[in-house]
N, C-alpha and C positions, 0 to 999 in steps of 0.2 A: 693161633695157627689153625685150629679146627674150624673156626669161623671162615677163614680164607678158603679152606678146602671145600666147605659147603657152598660158598659163593661161586667158586670156580666150577664145581660140579653142576650147580643149578644153571649157570651160564652155558656150559657145554650141552646140557640136556635141552635147553631152550633153543640153542643154535641148531642142534641136530634135528629137532622136530620141525623147525622152519625150513631146513634144507631139504627135508623129505617131501614137503608139500609144494606142489606146483600149482600156482594160482593163475587163472586167466584174468588179466586185468584189461584196462583200456590201453592196449598197446597201439602205438602209432609208428609202424615200421617205415623207414625211408627206403627208396629204391636202392638196391644193392645190398641191403641187409638180409640176414637169414632168420627165418622164423621156425619155431618148432610147432607143428600142427598135430593135434590129436583128433582122429576120427572116431566118433562114438555112435552107438545105437542107444537111444533112451528107452524108458520103460514102455513107450508106445510104439517102439520100432521105427522111430524117426531118426534120420541120419543127420549128424551135426559135425562140423569142423571147428575145433576150438584152438586158438593160439595159446600156448603156454609160456613162450619166451620169445624175445627178439634179441638177436646176436649180431655182432659186427662182422664176424667171419665164419666160414664153414667149420673150422676146427672147434670153436666155442659151441656152435650148434650141435655138432656131432657128439661132443662131450656131454652136453645137456641131454641129448637124445639117449645116449648110452645109460646115463644115470636114471632117467625116467623109465627106460625099458627094464632095468634091473628091479626097480621098485614095482613096476607093473607085473613083472613075472612073480615077485613075492606075493602080490595081491591077487594072483590067479586071473589076471587079465581084466579085473574089474576096478573101477574108480567111483568116487562119489562126486556128484555135482548138484548144484542148486537147480530149481525149476527154471530159473532165468538163464541157465547154462553159462554163468559168468565165473565159475570157480571149478577147478579140477583138483581133487585131493584124494589121498589114499585111505583116509579114515573119516567116518561120519562125525560131525560135530554134535555134541549133545544139545538138545533144545532147538535144533533146526530141522527143516523139512528137506534134508538132502536125499537124493535119489541115487541108488547104485546102478551104474550103467556098464555095459560091455564096451571095451576098447577094441576097435577093428584094426586101427593102423596108427602108427606114430611116424612122422617124417619131418625132415628139414626141407623148407621151400625157400627159394630166392624171391625176394620182393621186387616188384609188385607181383602178387600172386592172385590169380583169378581161379577160384575153385571150380572143378568140373561139375557139370550138372549131374546130380544123382537122383534117379527115380526108382521107386519100388514098384515092381509090376506084379 
């Protein structure tokens, strides 16, 4: 019985850790789908737009956006990303060269999405 409880607890902990981490992968959104986009400033004050999810409808995207913003608030508006800007997470991974960046904006966008031109003057 104790072994079952340990296995269930370990499974729940692993699931909760993966649920908190939003990773940007190679998303291929189709026209009409909704994407969650995170705008960041990196350590060199460069502006990036990173996709963190692709959803079939606005309700799913809004739910994902709400959960991301709650985690972002708990992290004081900062996330960790790789130098390649292909991952967004709330904790640094040991043994990696992750960079802590400031999040400017999180939003849901309807695909196809052409990001606006952003220039720093």
